[in-house]
C-alpha positions in Angstrom: 107.1 103.9 86.1 110.1 105.4 84.3 113.6 104.3 84.5 114.4 107.5 86.2 111.9 106.7 89.1 113.0 103.0 89.1 116.8 104.0 89.3 116.1 106.4 92.3 113.7 103.8 94.2 116.8 101.2 93.7 119.7 103.5 95.0 117.2 104.8 98.0 116.8 101.0 99.0 120.5 100.2 98.5 121.8 103.3 100.5 118.9 103.1 102.7 119.1 106.8 102.7 117.4 109.6 100.2 120.7 111.7 100.9 123.3 109.1 100.1 121.5 108.1 97.1 120.8 111.6 96.0 124.7 112.1 96.1 125.5 109.0 94.2 123.4 110.2 91.2 124.6 113.9 91.4 121.1 115.4 92.0 119.3 116.9 94.9 117.6 115.3 97.8 114.3 117.0 97.0 114.6 115.8 93.4 115.3 112.0 94.3 112.3 112.3 96.8 110.2 113.6 94.1 111.0 110.8 91.9 110.2 108.2 94.3 107.0 110.1 95.7 106.0 110.2 91.9 106.5 106.5 91.8 104.3 105.9 94.9 101.6 108.1 94.2 101.2 106.6 90.5 100.6 103.3 92.0 99.1 104.3 95.3 101.6 102.4 97.4 104.3 103.2 100.1 107.7 101.6 99.2 109.7 103.2 102.3 109.2 103.7 105.8 110.6 107.3 106.5 112.4 107.0 109.9 114.2 110.2 110.9 117.4 110.6 108.8 116.9 107.0 107.1 114.3 104.7 105.3 113.4 101.4 105.5 111.8 99.2 102.8 108.3 98.2 103.2 107.1 94.8 102.3 106.0 95.8 98.8 109.4 97.8 98.6 111.2 94.9 99.3 109.5 92.7 96.9 110.1 95.3 94.2 113.9 95.8 95.1 114.6 91.7 94.7 113.3 92.1 91.4 
């Protein structure tokens, strides 16, 4: 887990949107999505439920966000 991946996760969780989080970080949405996907793939988990234009935290994602 890198600081960049953790920052990406936290902003997506806070904003409930990859697009808004990417805008906040001044990166592209695909870059941010790749950072979160790499984090999920590294640990074999899903942190977000992707829902159309928004996202919701999974139970595990919610536990990580609280930390």
